PDB file of N, CA, C and O in Angstrom:
ATOM      1  N   MET A   1      -9.704  -0.560  10.114  1.00  0.00           N
ATOM      2  CA  MET A   1      -8.396  -0.128  11.191  1.00  0.00           C
ATOM      3  C   MET A   1      -8.375   1.396  10.368  1.00  0.00           C
ATOM      4  O   MET A   1      -8.333   1.414   9.138  1.00  0.00           O
ATOM      5  N   ASN A   2      -8.410   2.689  11.192  1.00  0.00           N
ATOM      6  CA  ASN A   2      -7.390   3.579  10.413  1.00  0.00           C
ATOM      7  C   ASN A   2      -6.110   3.984  10.982  1.00  0.00           C
ATOM      8  O   ASN A   2      -5.592   3.203  11.780  1.00  0.00           O
ATOM      9  N   LYS A   3      -5.467   5.164  10.679  1.00  0.00           N
ATOM     10  CA  LYS A   3      -4.224   5.169  11.059  1.00  0.00           C
ATOM     11  C   LYS A   3      -3.996   5.501  12.420  1.00  0.00           C
ATOM     12  O   LYS A   3      -2.939   5.090  12.900  1.00  0.00           O
ATOM     13  N   THR A   4      -4.905   6.282  13.282  1.00  0.00           N
ATOM     14  CA  THR A   4      -4.696   6.202  14.628  1.00  0.00           C
ATOM     15  C   THR A   4      -5.049   5.216  15.477  1.00  0.00           C
ATOM     16  O   THR A   4      -4.487   5.048  16.559  1.00  0.00           O
ATOM     17  N   GLU A   5      -6.309   4.270  14.906  1.00  0.00           N
ATOM     18  CA  GLU A   5      -6.372   3.193  15.585  1.00  0.00           C
ATOM     19  C   GLU A   5      -5.203   2.204  15.543  1.00  0.00           C
ATOM     20  O   GLU A   5      -5.181   1.357  16.437  1.00  0.00           O
ATOM     21  N   LEU A   6      -4.341   2.198  14.730  1.00  0.00           N
ATOM     22  CA  LEU A   6      -3.088   1.395  14.265  1.00  0.00           C
ATOM     23  C   LEU A   6      -2.204   2.034  15.334  1.00  0.00           C
ATOM     24  O   LEU A   6      -1.670   1.318  16.181  1.00  0.00           O
ATOM     25  N   ILE A   7      -2.047   3.229  15.324  1.00  0.00           N
ATOM     26  CA  ILE A   7      -0.698   3.685  16.031  1.00  0.00           C
ATOM     27  C   ILE A   7      -1.193   3.308  17.832  1.00  0.00           C
ATOM     28  O   ILE A   7      -0.364   2.725  18.530  1.00  0.00           O
ATOM     29  N   GLU A   8      -2.414   3.656  18.367  1.00  0.00           N
ATOM     30  CA  GLU A   8      -3.003   2.982  19.529  1.00  0.00           C
ATOM     31  C   GLU A   8      -2.868   1.640  19.801  1.00  0.00           C
ATOM     32  O   GLU A   8      -2.493   1.376  20.943  1.00  0.00           O
ATOM     33  N   SER A   9      -3.115   0.537  18.900  1.00  0.00           N
ATOM     34  CA  SER A   9      -2.879  -0.695  18.902  1.00  0.00           C
ATOM     35  C   SER A   9      -1.255  -1.002  19.065  1.00  0.00           C
ATOM     36  O   SER A   9      -0.744  -1.760  19.889  1.00  0.00           O
ATOM     37  N   ILE A  10      -0.640  -0.271  18.141  1.00  0.00           N
ATOM     38  CA  ILE A  10       0.910  -0.846  18.284  1.00  0.00           C
ATOM     39  C   ILE A  10       1.348  -0.017  19.652  1.00  0.00           C
ATOM     40  O   ILE A  10       1.807  -0.680  20.582  1.00  0.00           O
ATOM     41  N   ALA A  11       1.235   1.223  19.775  1.00  0.00           N
ATOM     42  CA  ALA A  11       1.779   1.698  21.625  1.00  0.00           C
ATOM     43  C   ALA A  11       1.507   0.541  22.370  1.00  0.00           C
ATOM     44  O   ALA A  11       2.465  -0.034  22.887  1.00  0.00           O
ATOM     45  N   THR A  12       0.096  -0.015  22.558  1.00  0.00           N
ATOM     46  CA  THR A  12      -0.282  -0.840  23.416  1.00  0.00           C
ATOM     47  C   THR A  12       0.244  -2.389  23.664  1.00  0.00           C
ATOM     48  O   THR A  12       0.312  -3.157  24.623  1.00  0.00           O
ATOM     49  N   LYS A  13       0.568  -2.412  22.303  1.00  0.00           N
ATOM     50  CA  LYS A  13       1.307  -4.006  22.238  1.00  0.00           C
ATOM     51  C   LYS A  13       2.982  -3.977  22.774  1.00  0.00           C
ATOM     52  O   LYS A  13       3.624  -4.823  23.395  1.00  0.00           O
ATOM     53  N   THR A  14       3.406  -2.499  22.197  1.00  0.00           N
ATOM     54  CA  THR A  14       4.826  -2.586  22.525  1.00  0.00           C
ATOM     55  C   THR A  14       5.360  -1.620  23.375  1.00  0.00           C
ATOM     56  O   THR A  14       6.577  -1.447  23.422  1.00  0.00           O
ATOM     57  N   GLU A  15       4.383  -0.805  24.225  1.00  0.00           N
ATOM     58  CA  GLU A  15       4.310  -0.110  25.565  1.00  0.00           C
ATOM     59  C   GLU A  15       5.487   1.111  25.208  1.00  0.00           C
ATOM     60  O   GLU A  15       6.335   1.484  26.018  1.00  0.00           O
ATOM     61  N   MET A  16       5.332   1.644  23.798  1.00  0.00           N
ATOM     62  CA  MET A  16       5.868   2.675  23.140  1.00  0.00           C
ATOM     63  C   MET A  16       4.817   3.886  23.347  1.00  0.00           C
ATOM     64  O   MET A  16       3.637   3.588  23.158  1.00  0.00           O
ATOM     65  N   THR A  17       5.102   5.182  23.704  1.00  0.00           N
ATOM     66  CA  THR A  17       4.405   6.183  23.538  1.00  0.00           C
ATOM     67  C   THR A  17       3.696   6.159  21.798  1.00  0.00           C
ATOM     68  O   THR A  17       4.256   5.775  20.771  1.00  0.00           O
ATOM     69  N   LYS A  18       2.297   6.719  21.973  1.00  0.00           N
ATOM     70  CA  LYS A  18       1.610   7.179  20.992  1.00  0.00           C
ATOM     71  C   LYS A  18       2.559   7.887  20.095  1.00  0.00           C
ATOM     72  O   LYS A  18       2.897   7.374  19.029  1.00  0.00           O
ATOM     73  N   THR A  19       2.982   8.990  20.464  1.00  0.00           N
ATOM     74  CA  THR A  19       4.021  10.058  19.521  1.00  0.00           C
ATOM     75  C   THR A  19       5.365   9.425  18.865  1.00  0.00           C
ATOM     76  O   THR A  19       5.768   9.746  17.747  1.00  0.00           O
ATOM     77  N   ASP A  20       6.001   8.489  19.707  1.00  0.00           N
ATOM     78  CA  ASP A  20       6.849   7.511  19.106  1.00  0.00           C
ATOM     79  C   ASP A  20       6.323   6.834  18.177  1.00  0.00           C
ATOM     80  O   ASP A  20       6.819   7.004  17.064  1.00  0.00           O
ATOM     81  N   VAL A  21       5.413   6.065  18.274  1.00  0.00           N
ATOM     82  CA  VAL A  21       4.840   4.897  17.427  1.00  0.00           C
ATOM     83  C   VAL A  21       4.210   5.945  15.825  1.00  0.00           C
ATOM     84  O   VAL A  21       4.148   5.534  14.666  1.00  0.00           O
ATOM     85  N   ASP A  22       3.917   7.030  16.243  1.00  0.00           N
ATOM     86  CA  ASP A  22       3.277   7.871  15.155  1.00  0.00           C
ATOM     87  C   ASP A  22       4.630   8.268  13.950  1.00  0.00           C
ATOM     88  O   ASP A  22       4.647   8.361  12.722  1.00  0.00           O
ATOM     89  N   LYS A  23       5.440   8.393  14.782  1.00  0.00           N
ATOM     90  CA  LYS A  23       6.870   8.695  13.858  1.00  0.00           C
ATOM     91  C   LYS A  23       7.055   7.659  13.377  1.00  0.00           C
ATOM     92  O   LYS A  23       7.193   7.696  12.155  1.00  0.00           O
ATOM     93  N   VAL A  24       7.151   6.257  14.055  1.00  0.00           N
ATOM     94  CA  VAL A  24       7.594   5.266  13.349  1.00  0.00           C
ATOM     95  C   VAL A  24       6.747   4.736  12.169  1.00  0.00           C
ATOM     96  O   VAL A  24       7.341   4.190  11.239  1.00  0.00           O
ATOM     97  N   VAL A  25       5.366   4.860  12.138  1.00  0.00           N
ATOM     98  CA  VAL A  25       4.205   4.684  11.057  1.00  0.00           C
ATOM     99  C   VAL A  25       4.762   5.706   9.809  1.00  0.00           C
ATOM    100  O   VAL A  25       5.266   5.364   8.739  1.00  0.00           O
ATOM    101  N   THR A  26       4.566   6.707  10.183  1.00  0.00           N
ATOM    102  CA  THR A  26       4.793   8.001   9.219  1.00  0.00           C
ATOM    103  C   THR A  26       6.138   7.592   8.289  1.00  0.00           C
ATOM    104  O   THR A  26       6.259   7.597   7.064  1.00  0.00           O
ATOM    105  N   ALA A  27       7.049   7.255   9.285  1.00  0.00           N
ATOM    106  CA  ALA A  27       8.562   7.116   8.579  1.00  0.00           C
ATOM    107  C   ALA A  27       8.323   5.679   7.933  1.00  0.00           C
ATOM    108  O   ALA A  27       8.960   5.685   6.880  1.00  0.00           O
ATOM    109  N   LEU A  28       7.671   4.416   8.102  1.00  0.00           N
ATOM    110  CA  LEU A  28       7.422   3.632   7.152  1.00  0.00           C
ATOM    111  C   LEU A  28       6.613   4.011   5.910  1.00  0.00           C
ATOM    112  O   LEU A  28       7.015   3.712   4.786  1.00  0.00           O
ATOM    113  N   VAL A  29       5.367   4.731   6.142  1.00  0.00           N
ATOM    114  CA  VAL A  29       4.849   5.089   4.961  1.00  0.00           C
ATOM    115  C   VAL A  29       5.533   6.073   4.027  1.00  0.00           C
ATOM    116  O   VAL A  29       5.201   6.205   2.849  1.00  0.00           O
ATOM    117  N   ASP A  30       6.429   6.702   4.569  1.00  0.00           N
ATOM    118  CA  ASP A  30       7.447   7.744   3.789  1.00  0.00           C
ATOM    119  C   ASP A  30       8.476   6.860   3.160  1.00  0.00           C
ATOM    120  O   ASP A  30       8.988   7.251   2.111  1.00  0.00           O
ATOM    121  N   VAL A  31       8.752   5.993   3.551  1.00  0.00           N
ATOM    122  CA  VAL A  31      10.022   5.079   2.772  1.00  0.00           C
ATOM    123  C   VAL A  31       9.523   4.151   1.940  1.00  0.00           C
ATOM    124  O   VAL A  31      10.177   3.831   0.947  1.00  0.00           O
ATOM    125  N   VAL A  32       8.133   3.499   2.245  1.00  0.00           N
ATOM    126  CA  VAL A  32       7.603   2.518   1.232  1.00  0.00           C
ATOM    127  C   VAL A  32       7.335   3.462   0.037  1.00  0.00           C
ATOM    128  O   VAL A  32       7.520   3.135  -1.135  1.00  0.00           O
ATOM    129  N   THR A  33       6.923   4.553   0.411  1.00  0.00           N
ATOM    130  CA  THR A  33       6.219   5.630  -0.990  1.00  0.00           C
ATOM    131  C   THR A  33       7.643   5.981  -1.716  1.00  0.00           C
ATOM    132  O   THR A  33       7.796   5.809  -2.925  1.00  0.00           O
ATOM    133  N   GLU A  34       8.567   6.439  -0.946  1.00  0.00           N
ATOM    134  CA  GLU A  34       9.829   6.895  -1.914  1.00  0.00           C
ATOM    135  C   GLU A  34      10.704   5.457  -2.584  1.00  0.00           C
ATOM    136  O   GLU A  34      11.462   5.572  -3.547  1.00  0.00           O
ATOM    137  N   ALA A  35      10.479   4.333  -1.993  1.00  0.00           N
ATOM    138  CA  ALA A  35      11.103   3.299  -2.777  1.00  0.00           C
ATOM    139  C   ALA A  35      10.198   2.992  -4.038  1.00  0.00           C
ATOM    140  O   ALA A  35      10.688   2.604  -5.099  1.00  0.00           O
ATOM    141  N   LEU A  36       8.912   3.184  -3.858  1.00  0.00           N
ATOM    142  CA  LEU A  36       7.875   2.749  -5.174  1.00  0.00           C
ATOM    143  C   LEU A  36       8.265   3.797  -6.054  1.00  0.00           C
ATOM    144  O   LEU A  36       8.470   3.576  -7.247  1.00  0.00           O
ATOM    145  N   ALA A  37       8.396   5.060  -5.477  1.00  0.00           N
ATOM    146  CA  ALA A  37       8.578   6.220  -6.453  1.00  0.00           C
ATOM    147  C   ALA A  37       9.495   6.052  -7.397  1.00  0.00           C
ATOM    148  O   ALA A  37       9.368   6.223  -8.609  1.00  0.00           O
ATOM    149  N   ASN A  38      10.713   5.601  -6.603  1.00  0.00           N
ATOM    150  CA  ASN A  38      11.970   5.199  -7.341  1.00  0.00           C
ATOM    151  C   ASN A  38      12.067   3.615  -8.021  1.00  0.00           C
ATOM    152  O   ASN A  38      13.114   2.967  -8.026  1.00  0.00           O
ATOM    153  N   GLY A  39      10.943   3.193  -8.514  1.00  0.00           N
ATOM    154  CA  GLY A  39      10.787   2.034  -9.099  1.00  0.00           C
ATOM    155  C   GLY A  39      11.065   0.582  -8.185  1.00  0.00           C
ATOM    156  O   GLY A  39      10.959  -0.570  -8.605  1.00  0.00           O
ATOM    157  N   ASP A  40      11.453   1.032  -6.799  1.00  0.00           N
ATOM    158  CA  ASP A  40      12.067  -0.351  -5.956  1.00  0.00           C
ATOM    159  C   ASP A  40      10.694  -1.074  -5.539  1.00  0.00           C
ATOM    160  O   ASP A  40       9.555  -0.616  -5.626  1.00  0.00           O
ATOM    161  N   LYS A  41      11.156  -2.469  -5.009  1.00  0.00           N
ATOM    162  CA  LYS A  41       9.932  -3.136  -4.450  1.00  0.00           C
ATOM    163  C   LYS A  41      10.472  -3.321  -3.114  1.00  0.00           C
ATOM    164  O   LYS A  41      11.682  -3.430  -2.918  1.00  0.00           O
ATOM    165  N   VAL A  42       9.651  -3.356  -2.245  1.00  0.00           N
ATOM    166  CA  VAL A  42       9.594  -3.393  -0.788  1.00  0.00           C
ATOM    167  C   VAL A  42       8.780  -4.709  -0.177  1.00  0.00           C
ATOM    168  O   VAL A  42       7.557  -4.835  -0.119  1.00  0.00           O
ATOM    169  N   SER A  43       9.884  -5.738   0.300  1.00  0.00           N
ATOM    170  CA  SER A  43       9.516  -7.127   0.958  1.00  0.00           C
ATOM    171  C   SER A  43       9.686  -7.172   2.423  1.00  0.00           C
ATOM    172  O   SER A  43      10.735  -7.150   3.066  1.00  0.00           O
ATOM    173  N   LEU A  44       8.299  -7.249   2.893  1.00  0.00           N
ATOM    174  CA  LEU A  44       8.357  -7.508   4.243  1.00  0.00           C
ATOM    175  C   LEU A  44       8.164  -9.347   4.848  1.00  0.00           C
ATOM    176  O   LEU A  44       7.068  -9.907   4.850  1.00  0.00           O
ATOM    177  N   LYS A  45       8.884  -9.720   5.106  1.00  0.00           N
ATOM    178  CA  LYS A  45       8.623 -11.248   4.918  1.00  0.00           C
ATOM    179  C   LYS A  45       7.719 -11.535   6.173  1.00  0.00           C
ATOM    180  O   LYS A  45       7.750 -11.058   7.307  1.00  0.00           O
ATOM    181  N   GLY A  46       7.033 -12.327   5.680  1.00  0.00           N
ATOM    182  CA  GLY A  46       5.756 -12.741   6.839  1.00  0.00           C
ATOM    183  C   GLY A  46       4.472 -11.923   6.662  1.00  0.00           C
ATOM    184  O   GLY A  46       3.396 -12.117   7.229  1.00  0.00           O
ATOM    185  N   PHE A  47       4.814 -10.880   5.685  1.00  0.00           N
ATOM    186  CA  PHE A  47       3.738  -9.813   5.399  1.00  0.00           C
ATOM    187  C   PHE A  47       3.277  -9.506   4.102  1.00  0.00           C
ATOM    188  O   PHE A  47       2.081  -9.429   3.819  1.00  0.00           O
ATOM    189  N   GLY A  48       4.621  -9.250   2.952  1.00  0.00           N
ATOM    190  CA  GLY A  48       3.991  -9.245   1.645  1.00  0.00           C
ATOM    191  C   GLY A  48       5.074  -8.459   0.905  1.00  0.00           C
ATOM    192  O   GLY A  48       6.205  -8.294   1.361  1.00  0.00           O
ATOM    193  N   ASN A  49       4.691  -8.033  -0.149  1.00  0.00           N
ATOM    194  CA  ASN A  49       5.364  -7.026  -1.228  1.00  0.00           C
ATOM    195  C   ASN A  49       4.720  -5.973  -1.494  1.00  0.00           C
ATOM    196  O   ASN A  49       3.493  -6.004  -1.588  1.00  0.00           O
ATOM    197  N   PHE A  50       5.536  -4.682  -1.688  1.00  0.00           N
ATOM    198  CA  PHE A  50       4.658  -3.723  -2.085  1.00  0.00           C
ATOM    199  C   PHE A  50       5.683  -3.481  -3.432  1.00  0.00           C
ATOM    200  O   PHE A  50       6.895  -3.681  -3.345  1.00  0.00           O
ATOM    201  N   GLU A  51       4.986  -2.997  -4.753  1.00  0.00           N
ATOM    202  CA  GLU A  51       5.543  -3.211  -6.000  1.00  0.00           C
ATOM    203  C   GLU A  51       5.154  -1.670  -6.871  1.00  0.00           C
ATOM    204  O   GLU A  51       4.551  -0.783  -6.267  1.00  0.00           O
ATOM    205  N   VAL A  52       5.465  -1.538  -7.953  1.00  0.00           N
ATOM    206  CA  VAL A  52       4.799  -0.721  -8.756  1.00  0.00           C
ATOM    207  C   VAL A  52       4.702  -1.564 -10.089  1.00  0.00           C
ATOM    208  O   VAL A  52       5.682  -2.224 -10.436  1.00  0.00           O
ATOM    209  N   ARG A  53       3.657  -1.560 -10.773  1.00  0.00           N
ATOM    210  CA  ARG A  53       3.013  -2.425 -11.813  1.00  0.00           C
ATOM    211  C   ARG A  53       2.724  -1.413 -12.912  1.00  0.00           C
ATOM    212  O   ARG A  53       2.349  -0.323 -12.478  1.00  0.00           O
ATOM    213  N   THR A  54       2.808  -1.513 -14.142  1.00  0.00           N
ATOM    214  CA  THR A  54       2.673  -0.460 -15.002  1.00  0.00           C
ATOM    215  C   THR A  54       0.879  -1.253 -15.885  1.00  0.00           C
ATOM    216  O   THR A  54       0.598  -2.405 -16.216  1.00  0.00           O
ATOM    217  N   ARG A  55       0.322  -0.334 -15.939  1.00  0.00           N
ATOM    218  CA  ARG A  55      -0.969  -0.467 -16.445  1.00  0.00           C
ATOM    219  C   ARG A  55      -1.053  -0.039 -17.816  1.00  0.00           C
ATOM    220  O   ARG A  55      -0.878   1.156 -18.053  1.00  0.00           O
ATOM    221  N   SER A  56      -1.310  -0.893 -18.811  1.00  0.00           N
ATOM    222  CA  SER A  56      -0.949  -0.482 -20.068  1.00  0.00           C
ATOM    223  C   SER A  56      -1.964   0.472 -20.448  1.00  0.00           C
ATOM    224  O   SER A  56      -2.814   0.736 -19.598  1.00  0.00           O
ATOM    225  N   GLY A  57      -2.035   1.134 -21.778  1.00  0.00           N
ATOM    226  CA  GLY A  57      -3.162   2.264 -22.176  1.00  0.00           C
ATOM    227  C   GLY A  57      -4.278   1.524 -22.939  1.00  0.00           C
ATOM    228  O   GLY A  57      -4.148   0.466 -23.555  1.00  0.00           O
ATOM    229  N   ARG A  58      -5.384   2.250 -22.796  1.00  0.00           N
ATOM    230  CA  ARG A  58      -6.538   1.404 -23.255  1.00  0.00           C
ATOM    231  C   ARG A  58      -7.719   2.368 -23.980  1.00  0.00           C
ATOM    232  O   ARG A  58      -7.620   3.594 -23.936  1.00  0.00           O
ATOM    233  N   MET A  59      -8.622   1.827 -24.518  1.00  0.00           N
ATOM    234  CA  MET A  59      -9.784   2.809 -24.500  1.00  0.00           C
ATOM    235  C   MET A  59     -10.990   2.908 -23.851  1.00  0.00           C
ATOM    236  O   MET A  59     -11.775   1.976 -24.025  1.00  0.00           O
ATOM    237  N   GLY A  60     -11.213   3.520 -23.375  1.00  0.00           N
ATOM    238  CA  GLY A  60     -12.631   3.557 -22.071  1.00  0.00           C
ATOM    239  C   GLY A  60     -13.741   4.249 -22.780  1.00  0.00           C
ATOM    240  O   GLY A  60     -13.619   4.785 -23.882  1.00  0.00           O
ATOM    241  N   ARG A  61     -14.950   4.198 -21.998  1.00  0.00           N
ATOM    242  CA  ARG A  61     -15.986   5.011 -22.172  1.00  0.00           C
ATOM    243  C   ARG A  61     -16.200   5.896 -20.911  1.00  0.00           C
ATOM    244  O   ARG A  61     -16.232   5.429 -19.772  1.00  0.00           O
ATOM    245  N   ASN A  62     -16.348   7.251 -21.218  1.00  0.00           N
ATOM    246  CA  ASN A  62     -17.200   8.234 -20.485  1.00  0.00           C
ATOM    247  C   ASN A  62     -18.457   7.890 -20.037  1.00  0.00           C
ATOM    248  O   ASN A  62     -19.453   8.128 -20.720  1.00  0.00           O
ATOM    249  N   PRO A  63     -18.530   7.208 -18.668  1.00  0.00           N
ATOM    250  CA  PRO A  63     -19.900   6.924 -18.192  1.00  0.00           C
ATOM    251  C   PRO A  63     -20.914   7.567 -18.199  1.00  0.00           C
ATOM    252  O   PRO A  63     -22.014   7.017 -18.145  1.00  0.00           O
ATOM    253  N   LYS A  64     -20.730   9.159 -18.282  1.00  0.00           N
ATOM    254  CA  LYS A  64     -21.648  10.093 -18.102  1.00  0.00           C
ATOM    255  C   LYS A  64     -21.987  10.182 -19.790  1.00  0.00           C
ATOM    256  O   LYS A  64     -23.114   9.855 -20.158  1.00  0.00           O
ATOM    257  N   THR A  65     -21.259  10.507 -20.511  1.00  0.00           N
ATOM    258  CA  THR A  65     -21.580  10.746 -21.981  1.00  0.00           C
ATOM    259  C   THR A  65     -21.442   9.761 -22.903  1.00  0.00           C
ATOM    260  O   THR A  65     -21.765  10.016 -24.064  1.00  0.00           O
ATOM    261  N   GLY A  66     -20.971   8.540 -22.581  1.00  0.00           N
ATOM    262  CA  GLY A  66     -20.771   7.451 -23.607  1.00  0.00           C
ATOM    263  C   GLY A  66     -19.613   7.599 -24.611  1.00  0.00           C
ATOM    264  O   GLY A  66     -19.118   6.701 -25.293  1.00  0.00           O
ATOM    265  N   GLU A  67     -19.312   8.760 -24.576  1.00  0.00           N
ATOM    266  CA  GLU A  67     -17.831   9.271 -25.546  1.00  0.00           C
ATOM    267  C   GLU A  67     -16.593   8.111 -25.231  1.00  0.00           C
ATOM    268  O   GLU A  67     -16.075   8.002 -24.120  1.00  0.00           O
ATOM    269  N   VAL A  68     -16.235   7.305 -26.370  1.00  0.00           N
ATOM    270  CA  VAL A  68     -15.080   6.962 -26.503  1.00  0.00           C
ATOM    271  C   VAL A  68     -14.074   7.675 -26.236  1.00  0.00           C
ATOM    272  O   VAL A  68     -14.064   8.798 -26.741  1.00  0.00           O
ATOM    273  N   MET A  69     -12.817   7.230 -25.295  1.00  0.00           N
ATOM    274  CA  MET A  69     -12.069   8.241 -25.080  1.00  0.00           C
ATOM    275  C   MET A  69     -10.610   6.981 -24.607  1.00  0.00           C
ATOM    276  O   MET A  69     -10.801   5.850 -24.161  1.00  0.00           O
ATOM    277  N   GLU A  70      -9.313   7.588 -24.865  1.00  0.00           N
ATOM    278  CA  GLU A  70      -8.054   6.946 -24.588  1.00  0.00           C
ATOM    279  C   GLU A  70      -7.903   7.087 -23.107  1.00  0.00           C
ATOM    280  O   GLU A  70      -8.208   8.129 -22.528  1.00  0.00           O
ATOM    281  N   ILE A  71      -7.443   6.058 -22.515  1.00  0.00           N
ATOM    282  CA  ILE A  71      -6.802   6.171 -21.065  1.00  0.00           C
ATOM    283  C   ILE A  71      -5.407   5.942 -21.424  1.00  0.00           C
ATOM    284  O   ILE A  71      -5.125   5.126 -22.302  1.00  0.00           O
ATOM    285  N   SER A  72      -4.516   6.611 -20.800  1.00  0.00           N
ATOM    286  CA  SER A  72      -3.146   6.489 -21.064  1.00  0.00           C
ATOM    287  C   SER A  72      -2.649   5.468 -20.169  1.00  0.00           C
ATOM    288  O   SER A  72      -3.351   5.033 -19.256  1.00  0.00           O
ATOM    289  N   ALA A  73      -1.448   5.056 -20.390  1.00  0.00           N
ATOM    290  CA  ALA A  73      -0.707   4.274 -19.489  1.00  0.00           C
ATOM    291  C   ALA A  73      -0.609   5.048 -18.405  1.00  0.00           C
ATOM    292  O   ALA A  73      -0.699   6.265 -18.246  1.00  0.00           O
ATOM    293  N   SER A  74      -0.339   3.827 -17.425  1.00  0.00           N
ATOM    294  CA  SER A  74       0.310   4.484 -16.124  1.00  0.00           C
ATOM    295  C   SER A  74       0.615   3.355 -15.020  1.00  0.00           C
ATOM    296  O   SER A  74       0.216   2.192 -14.964  1.00  0.00           O
ATOM    297  N   LYS A  75       1.303   3.951 -14.315  1.00  0.00           N
ATOM    298  CA  LYS A  75       2.219   2.884 -12.826  1.00  0.00           C
ATOM    299  C   LYS A  75       1.095   2.978 -11.748  1.00  0.00           C
ATOM    300  O   LYS A  75       0.370   3.943 -11.506  1.00  0.00           O
ATOM    301  N   VAL A  76       1.122   1.709 -11.136  1.00  0.00           N
ATOM    302  CA  VAL A  76       0.185   1.823 -10.140  1.00  0.00           C
ATOM    303  C   VAL A  76       0.711   0.862  -8.796  1.00  0.00           C
ATOM    304  O   VAL A  76       1.047  -0.308  -8.978  1.00  0.00           O
ATOM    305  N   PRO A  77       0.733   1.360  -7.733  1.00  0.00           N
ATOM    306  CA  PRO A  77       1.351   0.586  -6.466  1.00  0.00           C
ATOM    307  C   PRO A  77       0.343  -0.530  -6.530  1.00  0.00           C
ATOM    308  O   PRO A  77      -0.837  -0.383  -6.851  1.00  0.00           O
ATOM    309  N   ALA A  78       1.021  -1.849  -6.136  1.00  0.00           N
ATOM    310  CA  ALA A  78       0.474  -3.059  -5.685  1.00  0.00           C
ATOM    311  C   ALA A  78       1.215  -3.451  -4.590  1.00  0.00           C
ATOM    312  O   ALA A  78       2.339  -3.127  -4.206  1.00  0.00           O
ATOM    313  N   PHE A  79       0.273  -4.307  -4.100  1.00  0.00           N
ATOM    314  CA  PHE A  79       0.659  -5.162  -2.677  1.00  0.00           C
ATOM    315  C   PHE A  79       0.190  -6.603  -2.898  1.00  0.00           C
ATOM    316  O   PHE A  79      -0.920  -6.886  -3.350  1.00  0.00           O
ATOM    317  N   LYS A  80       1.018  -7.384  -2.583  1.00  0.00           N
ATOM    318  CA  LYS A  80       0.853  -9.215  -2.502  1.00  0.00           C
ATOM    319  C   LYS A  80       1.160  -9.651  -1.346  1.00  0.00           C
ATOM    320  O   LYS A  80       2.234  -9.514  -0.760  1.00  0.00           O
ATOM    321  N   ALA A  81       0.164 -10.216  -0.978  1.00  0.00           N
ATOM    322  CA  ALA A  81       0.230 -10.650   0.347  1.00  0.00           C
ATOM    323  C   ALA A  81       0.937 -12.040   0.542  1.00  0.00           C
ATOM    324  O   ALA A  81       0.814 -12.935  -0.295  1.00  0.00           O
ATOM    325  N   SER A  82       1.736 -12.187   1.766  1.00  0.00           N
ATOM    326  CA  SER A  82       2.608 -13.296   1.605  1.00  0.00           C
ATOM    327  C   SER A  82       1.665 -14.634   2.218  1.00  0.00           C
ATOM    328  O   SER A  82       0.716 -14.433   2.977  1.00  0.00           O
ATOM    329  N   SER A  83       2.030 -15.865   1.822  1.00  0.00           N
ATOM    330  CA  SER A  83       1.170 -16.859   2.146  1.00  0.00           C
ATOM    331  C   SER A  83       0.996 -16.571   3.703  1.00  0.00           C
ATOM    332  O   SER A  83      -0.148 -16.408   4.128  1.00  0.00           O
ATOM    333  N   THR A  84       2.099 -16.500   4.587  1.00  0.00           N
ATOM    334  CA  THR A  84       1.692 -16.617   5.979  1.00  0.00           C
ATOM    335  C   THR A  84       0.695 -15.563   6.447  1.00  0.00           C
ATOM    336  O   THR A  84       0.119 -15.743   7.520  1.00  0.00           O
ATOM    337  N   LEU A  85       0.429 -14.379   5.652  1.00  0.00           N
ATOM    338  CA  LEU A  85      -0.456 -13.312   6.124  1.00  0.00           C
ATOM    339  C   LEU A  85      -1.821 -13.976   5.426  1.00  0.00           C
ATOM    340  O   LEU A  85      -2.823 -13.833   6.127  1.00  0.00           O
ATOM    341  N   LYS A  86      -2.019 -14.649   4.215  1.00  0.00           N
ATOM    342  CA  LYS A  86      -3.046 -15.264   3.995  1.00  0.00           C
ATOM    343  C   LYS A  86      -3.527 -16.356   4.783  1.00  0.00           C
ATOM    344  O   LYS A  86      -4.707 -16.307   5.129  1.00  0.00           O
ATOM    345  N   LYS A  87      -2.848 -17.305   5.118  1.00  0.00           N
ATOM    346  CA  LYS A  87      -3.043 -18.291   6.156  1.00  0.00           C
ATOM    347  C   LYS A  87      -3.924 -17.692   7.314  1.00  0.00           C
ATOM    348  O   LYS A  87      -5.126 -17.943   7.394  1.00  0.00           O
ATOM    349  N   ALA A  88      -3.298 -16.937   8.150  1.00  0.00           N
ATOM    350  CA  ALA A  88      -3.755 -15.876   9.008  1.00  0.00           C
ATOM    351  C   ALA A  88      -4.915 -15.348   8.709  1.00  0.00           C
ATOM    352  O   ALA A  88      -5.810 -15.427   9.551  1.00  0.00           O
ATOM    353  N   VAL A  89      -5.155 -14.713   7.484  1.00  0.00           N
ATOM    354  CA  VAL A  89      -6.724 -14.058   7.304  1.00  0.00           C
ATOM    355  C   VAL A  89      -7.543 -15.158   7.251  1.00  0.00           C
ATOM    356  O   VAL A  89      -8.473 -14.975   8.037  1.00  0.00           O
ATOM    357  N   ASN A  90      -7.651 -16.447   6.570  1.00  0.00           N
ATOM    358  CA  ASN A  90      -8.261 -17.665   6.036  1.00  0.00           C
ATOM    359  C   ASN A  90      -8.625 -18.293   7.724  1.00  0.00           C
ATOM    360  O   ASN A  90      -9.506 -19.152   7.710  1.00  0.00           O
ATOM    361  N   LYS A  91      -8.139 -18.009   8.918  1.00  0.00           N
ATOM    362  CA  LYS A  91      -7.985 -19.140   9.830  1.00  0.00           C
ATOM    363  C   LYS A  91      -9.750 -19.496   9.829  1.00  0.00           C
ATOM    364  O   LYS A  91     -10.192 -20.433  10.494  1.00  0.00           O
TER     365      LYS A  91
END
């Protein structure tokens, strides 16, 4: 499901206009992105948690040349599904 399909599905379920739903979905993405950029955790009960995890630096290999190279540490967004969501998916 892409963003357009998500907006259509929500609009159908809530009887809101697609324009209004698009604004809400866009705002949700913006707020979650901003919170993660600030190092905060976003928790949606019954759905899951969005957080930033630190990936440590390591040595890697260029697949094309085989040359050993250093991969620097980085921060990555992560999502952990709630037990409610996991149960719904595994029905």
